[in-house]
Residue, then its C-alpha position, 0 to 999 in steps of 0.5 A: m416751662n420757664s418760671l414767671d413773675v406772677l403779680q397782683l393785677q393793678p386797677s390801671q391794668i384792667v382796661d389793657a387786660s380786658e382786651i387781651a381776655a376779649k381776644a382769647f374768648e372770641s372763639d369760645p362756643v358759649f360766648r359766641y352763642l351769647t354775643s353778636d354774630d358781628p365780630h366787632l360788636r362781639f369784641q366790644a361786648l366781651t371787652w365790656l364783660t371781662n372789664r366788669v368781672m375783673t373790676y368786681c374781683s379786684q376788690y378782693e385783691q385776688i387777681y393774678t397776672t404777669s409783668d407783661l399781661q400774658g394772662v389773668a386768673a381772677w378769683l373770688p374768695p370763700g363765701e363771696f360767690s353764693s346763692k344768697l339773695l343779698q350776695q346775688l343783688k350785690m354781684v348784679l349791681q357791681l357787674q352791671l348785669y342790668r346793662l346786658p341788653v345794651k351791651v350784648g343786644w336784646n335778642r341775646l338776653g333770654r340766652w344770658l338769663t338761661v346761662l346765669y340761672q343754670t350755672k347758679i343752680a349747678h353751683q348750688q348742687d355741686m357745692g351746697n353750703c361749702p365755701c370755696w374759691y371761685l375762679g371767675m376768669m382764667v384767660v391767657h393771651p392767644a399768642k401765649q397759650g400752651q406755654g404753661i402760663g395759666s398753670q403758673l397763674l393759678q398756683p398762688i390760689l391753689q396752694r393757698a386753698s390746699d393750705e387753708g383746706f378750701p376747695c376750688y371751683v370753676v365753670t368752663f365752656t370748652e374741652q381744651a379748658v377742661r383738660f387744662y383744669q384737670k392737669n391742675g388738679f381739678e375734677i369734672a363735677r358735671t357736664q350739661k347743656f343749656s338746652p339741647s341745641t346749645p354748647s355744653f358747659w362743665t363744672l369742676k372741683r379741686h379738693p384741698 
């Protein structure tokens, strides 16, 4: 594995980075469940969603990439992802989740509400009031996957979390991603389905 220059993602790079992320998430089973069956509309929705997540995380200056945008790891620091009402309202407004029906279709809104609610409850049950580093997005360009890039992008915060004594937490939707996180020291906290007929999701924790 060659060492990469891991850098902070600049705001001017978010548009390009969100398109890369959208390409990587196109085949993700949960995002296929949450977005249009039309590939063009799905790509548009995923580009908007990943753009909003990166824009939100950018205020904390903890988004990491490479010099040629091979991938992105976007984190929220301890205390910035919680179930407190004011924090939840802040996230809804800044992420512009009120625009979901327009971006993903009214017929997908119920699915989104279920996913957002269940992942929030899972986080409450898994972490309680324990502050943690929350990995909001981890993506590598489809053509660059399997080369160790994702692991290197995680290292700045994994090392910092260990030094400061904070756990890390992530929600993911594929078994391949679960194996990736396990290689980087995460342990499965839960495996769950949103409903009997929907894809699974996993939550994972990494202890300091």
